LODORO-39401 format. One record per atom (N, C-alpha, C, CB): residue number from 1; residue in three letters; atom name; x, y, z. Coordinates in steps of 0.05 Angstrom, whole numbers, m for minus. Each point is the difference from the previous one (the first is absolute). Glycine has a CB too. Layout:
BEGIN
<site pos="NUM" code="Ala" site="CA" east="X" north="Y" up="Z"/>
...
END
This chain:
BEGIN
<site pos="1" code="Met" site="N" east="m465" north="m305" up="m226"/>
<site pos="1" code="Met" site="CA" east="m6" north="22" up="18"/>
<site pos="1" code="Met" site="C" east="21" north="22" up="m4"/>
<site pos="1" code="Met" site="CB" east="m21" north="m32" up="34"/>
<site pos="2" code="Lys" site="N" east="12" north="56" up="m38"/>
<site pos="2" code="Lys" site="CA" east="18" north="22" up="m5"/>
<site pos="2" code="Lys" site="C" east="4" north="16" up="26"/>
<site pos="2" code="Lys" site="CB" east="m15" north="3" up="m48"/>
<site pos="3" code="Asn" site="N" east="40" north="0" up="56"/>
<site pos="3" code="Asn" site="CA" east="7" north="16" up="24"/>
<site pos="3" code="Asn" site="C" east="4" north="29" up="m8"/>
<site pos="3" code="Asn" site="CB" east="21" north="m41" up="22"/>
<site pos="4" code="Glu" site="N" east="m35" north="58" up="m8"/>
<site pos="4" code="Glu" site="CA" east="4" north="29" up="m4"/>
<site pos="4" code="Glu" site="C" east="6" north="13" up="26"/>
<site pos="4" code="Glu" site="CB" east="m31" north="m1" up="m39"/>
<site pos="5" code="Leu" site="N" east="48" north="21" up="38"/>
<site pos="5" code="Leu" site="CA" east="6" north="16" up="24"/>
<site pos="5" code="Leu" site="C" east="m21" north="21" up="4"/>
<site pos="5" code="Leu" site="CB" east="49" north="m9" up="m6"/>
<site pos="6" code="Thr" site="N" east="m60" north="10" up="30"/>
<site pos="6" code="Thr" site="CA" east="m17" north="22" up="7"/>
<site pos="6" code="Thr" site="C" east="17" north="24" up="7"/>
<site pos="6" code="Thr" site="CB" east="m36" north="m32" up="17"/>
<site pos="7" code="Asn" site="N" east="24" north="55" up="m15"/>
<site pos="7" code="Asn" site="CA" east="15" north="24" up="8"/>
<site pos="7" code="Asn" site="C" east="13" north="m4" up="27"/>
<site pos="7" code="Asn" site="CB" east="m31" north="28" up="m27"/>
<site pos="8" code="Glu" site="N" east="17" north="m41" up="45"/>
<site pos="8" code="Glu" site="CA" east="10" north="m5" up="27"/>
<site pos="8" code="Glu" site="C" east="25" north="m18" up="m1"/>
<site pos="8" code="Glu" site="CB" east="m46" north="7" up="19"/>
<site pos="9" code="Asn" site="N" east="43" north="m29" up="m34"/>
<site pos="9" code="Asn" site="CA" east="22" north="m19" up="m3"/>
<site pos="9" code="Asn" site="C" east="24" north="13" up="m14"/>
<site pos="9" code="Asn" site="CB" east="m33" north="m38" up="0"/>
<site pos="10" code="Tyr" site="N" east="27" north="54" up="m20"/>
<site pos="10" code="Tyr" site="CA" east="22" north="13" up="m15"/>
<site pos="10" code="Tyr" site="C" east="15" north="19" up="18"/>
<site pos="10" code="Tyr" site="CB" east="m27" north="m3" up="m42"/>
<site pos="11" code="Asp" site="N" east="13" north="18" up="58"/>
<site pos="11" code="Asp" site="CA" east="13" north="18" up="19"/>
<site pos="11" code="Asp" site="C" east="16" north="m15" up="21"/>
<site pos="11" code="Asp" site="CB" east="m37" north="32" up="m6"/>
<site pos="12" code="Ala" site="N" east="27" north="m54" up="16"/>
<site pos="12" code="Ala" site="CA" east="15" north="m16" up="20"/>
<site pos="12" code="Ala" site="C" east="25" north="m12" up="m13"/>
<site pos="12" code="Ala" site="CB" east="m43" north="m10" up="24"/>
<site pos="13" code="Leu" site="N" east="41" north="0" up="m48"/>
<site pos="13" code="Leu" site="CA" east="23" north="m11" up="m14"/>
<site pos="13" code="Leu" site="C" east="21" north="21" up="m5"/>
<site pos="13" code="Leu" site="CB" east="m30" north="m34" up="m21"/>
<site pos="14" code="Ser" site="N" east="21" north="58" up="12"/>
<site pos="14" code="Ser" site="CA" east="18" north="22" up="m5"/>
<site pos="14" code="Ser" site="C" east="15" north="8" up="26"/>
<site pos="14" code="Ser" site="CB" east="m30" north="16" up="m38"/>
<site pos="15" code="Lys" site="N" east="15" north="m14" up="59"/>
<site pos="15" code="Lys" site="CA" east="12" north="7" up="26"/>
<site pos="15" code="Lys" site="C" east="21" north="m21" up="9"/>
<site pos="15" code="Lys" site="CB" east="m42" north="25" up="13"/>
<site pos="16" code="Tyr" site="N" east="34" north="m50" up="m16"/>
<site pos="16" code="Tyr" site="CA" east="19" north="m22" up="7"/>
<site pos="16" code="Tyr" site="C" east="25" north="1" up="m16"/>
<site pos="16" code="Tyr" site="CB" east="m39" north="m28" up="12"/>
<site pos="17" code="Arg" site="N" east="37" north="32" up="m38"/>
<site pos="17" code="Arg" site="CA" east="24" north="2" up="m17"/>
<site pos="17" code="Arg" site="C" east="18" north="24" up="7"/>
<site pos="17" code="Arg" site="CB" east="m26" north="m24" up="m36"/>
<site pos="18" code="Gln" site="N" east="13" north="46" up="42"/>
<site pos="18" code="Gln" site="CA" east="16" north="24" up="8"/>
<site pos="18" code="Gln" site="C" east="14" north="m5" up="27"/>
<site pos="18" code="Gln" site="CB" east="m33" north="29" up="m24"/>
<site pos="19" code="Glu" site="N" east="20" north="m42" up="42"/>
<site pos="19" code="Glu" site="CA" east="13" north="m6" up="26"/>
<site pos="19" code="Glu" site="C" east="24" north="m19" up="m4"/>
<site pos="19" code="Glu" site="CB" east="m44" north="6" up="23"/>
<site pos="20" code="Arg" site="N" east="40" north="m26" up="m40"/>
<site pos="20" code="Arg" site="CA" east="22" north="m19" up="m5"/>
<site pos="20" code="Arg" site="C" east="23" north="14" up="m14"/>
<site pos="20" code="Arg" site="CB" east="m33" north="m37" up="m4"/>
<site pos="21" code="Ala" site="N" east="28" north="56" up="m14"/>
<site pos="21" code="Ala" site="CA" east="21" north="15" up="m13"/>
<site pos="21" code="Ala" site="C" east="15" north="17" up="20"/>
<site pos="21" code="Ala" site="CB" east="m27" north="1" up="m42"/>
<site pos="22" code="His" site="N" east="14" north="11" up="61"/>
<site pos="22" code="His" site="CA" east="13" north="16" up="20"/>
<site pos="22" code="His" site="C" east="17" north="m17" up="18"/>
<site pos="22" code="His" site="CB" east="m37" north="33" up="m1"/>
<site pos="23" code="Glu" site="N" east="27" north="m57" up="8"/>
<site pos="23" code="Glu" site="CA" east="16" north="m19" up="17"/>
<site pos="23" code="Glu" site="C" east="25" north="m8" up="m15"/>
<site pos="23" code="Glu" site="CB" east="m42" north="m16" up="22"/>
<site pos="24" code="Thr" site="N" east="39" north="10" up="m48"/>
<site pos="24" code="Thr" site="CA" east="23" north="m8" up="m16"/>
<site pos="24" code="Thr" site="C" east="20" north="22" up="m2"/>
<site pos="24" code="Thr" site="CB" east="m29" north="m30" up="m26"/>
<site pos="25" code="Leu" site="N" east="20" north="55" up="23"/>
<site pos="25" code="Leu" site="CA" east="19" north="22" up="m2"/>
<site pos="25" code="Leu" site="C" east="15" north="4" up="27"/>
<site pos="25" code="Leu" site="CB" east="m30" north="22" up="m34"/>
<site pos="26" code="Ala" site="N" east="17" north="m28" up="56"/>
<site pos="26" code="Ala" site="CA" east="13" north="3" up="26"/>
<site pos="26" code="Ala" site="C" east="22" north="m20" up="4"/>
<site pos="26" code="Ala" site="CB" east="m43" north="17" up="18"/>
<site pos="27" code="Glu" site="N" east="42" north="m40" up="m32"/>
<site pos="27" code="Glu" site="CA" east="20" north="m21" up="2"/>
<site pos="27" code="Glu" site="C" east="26" north="7" up="m15"/>
<site pos="27" code="Glu" site="CB" east="m36" north="m33" up="5"/>
<site pos="28" code="Ile" site="N" east="34" north="51" up="m24"/>
<site pos="28" code="Ile" site="CA" east="23" north="5" up="m19"/>
<site pos="28" code="Ile" site="C" east="24" north="11" up="15"/>
<site pos="28" code="Ile" site="CB" east="m33" north="8" up="m36"/>
<site pos="29" code="Pro" site="N" east="31" north="12" up="53"/>
<site pos="29" code="Pro" site="CA" east="25" north="10" up="14"/>
<site pos="29" code="Pro" site="C" east="15" north="m22" up="15"/>
<site pos="29" code="Pro" site="CB" east="m22" north="44" up="4"/>
<site pos="30" code="Phe" site="N" east="7" north="m62" up="9"/>
<site pos="30" code="Phe" site="CA" east="13" north="m22" up="14"/>
<site pos="30" code="Phe" site="C" east="15" north="m19" up="m19"/>
<site pos="30" code="Phe" site="CB" east="m36" north="3" up="35"/>
<site pos="31" code="Leu" site="N" east="23" north="m10" up="m56"/>
<site pos="31" code="Leu" site="CA" east="13" north="m17" up="m20"/>
<site pos="31" code="Leu" site="C" east="25" north="13" up="m12"/>
<site pos="31" code="Leu" site="CB" east="m45" north="m21" up="m10"/>
<site pos="32" code="Tyr" site="N" east="42" north="46" up="3"/>
<site pos="32" code="Tyr" site="CA" east="23" north="15" up="m11"/>
<site pos="32" code="Tyr" site="C" east="23" north="1" up="20"/>
<site pos="32" code="Tyr" site="CB" east="m32" north="27" up="m29"/>
<site pos="33" code="Glu" site="N" east="26" north="m21" up="54"/>
<site pos="33" code="Glu" site="CA" east="20" north="2" up="21"/>
<site pos="33" code="Glu" site="C" east="15" north="m26" up="3"/>
<site pos="33" code="Glu" site="CB" east="m28" north="35" up="23"/>
<site pos="34" code="Lys" site="N" east="14" north="m57" up="m26"/>
<site pos="34" code="Lys" site="CA" east="13" north="m27" up="4"/>
<site pos="34" code="Lys" site="C" east="14" north="m10" up="m26"/>
<site pos="34" code="Lys" site="CB" east="m35" north="m10" up="34"/>
<site pos="35" code="Gly" site="N" east="34" north="26" up="m55"/>
<site pos="35" code="Gly" site="CA" east="14" north="m7" up="m25"/>
<site pos="35" code="Gly" site="C" east="m17" north="m16" up="m19"/>
<site pos="35" code="Gly" site="CB" east="41" north="1" up="26"/>
<site pos="36" code="Phe" site="N" east="m66" north="m3" up="m22"/>
<site pos="36" code="Phe" site="CA" east="m18" north="m15" up="m18"/>
<site pos="36" code="Phe" site="C" east="m11" north="19" up="m22"/>
<site pos="36" code="Phe" site="CB" east="m12" north="m33" up="37"/>
<site pos="37" code="Tyr" site="N" east="30" north="42" up="m54"/>
<site pos="37" code="Tyr" site="CA" east="m7" north="21" up="m19"/>
<site pos="37" code="Tyr" site="C" east="m20" north="m10" up="m21"/>
<site pos="37" code="Tyr" site="CB" east="45" north="19" up="7"/>
<site pos="38" code="Asn" site="N" east="m41" north="m43" up="m17"/>
<site pos="38" code="Asn" site="CA" east="m19" north="m11" up="m20"/>
<site pos="38" code="Asn" site="C" east="m28" north="m3" up="12"/>
<site pos="38" code="Asn" site="CB" east="38" north="m23" up="m23"/>
<site pos="39" code="Thr" site="N" east="m39" north="12" up="47"/>
<site pos="39" code="Thr" site="CA" east="m25" north="m4" up="13"/>
<site pos="39" code="Thr" site="C" east="m14" north="27" up="5"/>
<site pos="39" code="Thr" site="CB" east="17" north="m42" up="21"/>
<site pos="40" code="Ala" site="N" east="m1" north="62" up="m12"/>
<site pos="40" code="Ala" site="CA" east="m11" north="27" up="5"/>
<site pos="40" code="Ala" site="C" east="m12" north="12" up="m25"/>
<site pos="40" code="Ala" site="CB" east="33" north="6" up="37"/>
<site pos="41" code="Thr" site="N" east="m18" north="m10" up="m59"/>
<site pos="41" code="Thr" site="CA" east="m9" north="10" up="m26"/>
<site pos="41" code="Thr" site="C" east="m26" north="m14" up="m9"/>
<site pos="41" code="Thr" site="CB" east="48" north="11" up="m12"/>
<site pos="42" code="Asn" site="N" east="m49" north="m37" up="15"/>
<site pos="42" code="Asn" site="CA" east="m24" north="m15" up="m7"/>
<site pos="42" code="Asn" site="C" east="m24" north="9" up="17"/>
<site pos="42" code="Asn" site="CB" east="29" north="m39" up="m14"/>
<site pos="43" code="Arg" site="N" east="m25" north="43" up="39"/>
<site pos="43" code="Arg" site="CA" east="m22" north="9" up="18"/>
<site pos="43" code="Arg" site="C" east="m10" north="27" up="m9"/>
<site pos="43" code="Arg" site="CB" east="19" north="m26" up="38"/>
<site pos="44" code="Leu" site="N" east="0" north="44" up="m45"/>
<site pos="44" code="Leu" site="CA" east="m8" north="26" up="m9"/>
<site pos="44" code="Leu" site="C" east="m16" north="m2" up="m26"/>
<site pos="44" code="Leu" site="CB" east="41" north="20" up="21"/>
<site pos="45" code="Tyr" site="N" east="m32" north="m36" up="m39"/>
<site pos="45" code="Tyr" site="CA" east="m14" north="m3" up="m25"/>
<site pos="45" code="Tyr" site="C" east="m29" north="m10" up="4"/>
<site pos="45" code="Tyr" site="CB" east="44" north="m10" up="m23"/>
<site pos="46" code="Tyr" site="N" east="m47" north="m11" up="39"/>
<site pos="46" code="Tyr" site="CA" east="m26" north="m11" up="4"/>
<site pos="46" code="Tyr" site="C" east="m18" north="17" up="17"/>
<site pos="46" code="Tyr" site="CB" east="20" north="m44" up="m4"/>
<site pos="47" code="Ala" site="N" east="m9" north="60" up="22"/>
<site pos="47" code="Ala" site="CA" east="m16" north="19" up="16"/>
<site pos="47" code="Ala" site="C" east="m12" north="21" up="m18"/>
<site pos="47" code="Ala" site="CB" east="30" north="m8" up="40"/>
<site pos="48" code="Cys" site="N" east="m14" north="16" up="m60"/>
<site pos="48" code="Cys" site="CA" east="m10" north="20" up="m19"/>
<site pos="48" code="Cys" site="C" east="m20" north="m11" up="m20"/>
<site pos="48" code="Cys" site="CB" east="43" north="24" up="5"/>
<site pos="49" code="Tyr" site="N" east="m40" north="m50" up="m11"/>
<site pos="49" code="Tyr" site="CA" east="m17" north="m13" up="m19"/>
<site pos="49" code="Tyr" site="C" east="m28" north="m2" up="11"/>
<site pos="49" code="Tyr" site="CB" east="38" north="m26" up="m18"/>
END
């Protein structure tokens, strides 16, 4: 069975990933402030990915 994304599913997945990226970006200042520089950098990288 071949799974294909419909336009509706593709749009929903895209929206979900964008929301998660924005949530991840919002965490970065807190992590940086607490001295978690590597974690903040990793979050930034994956939010952009």
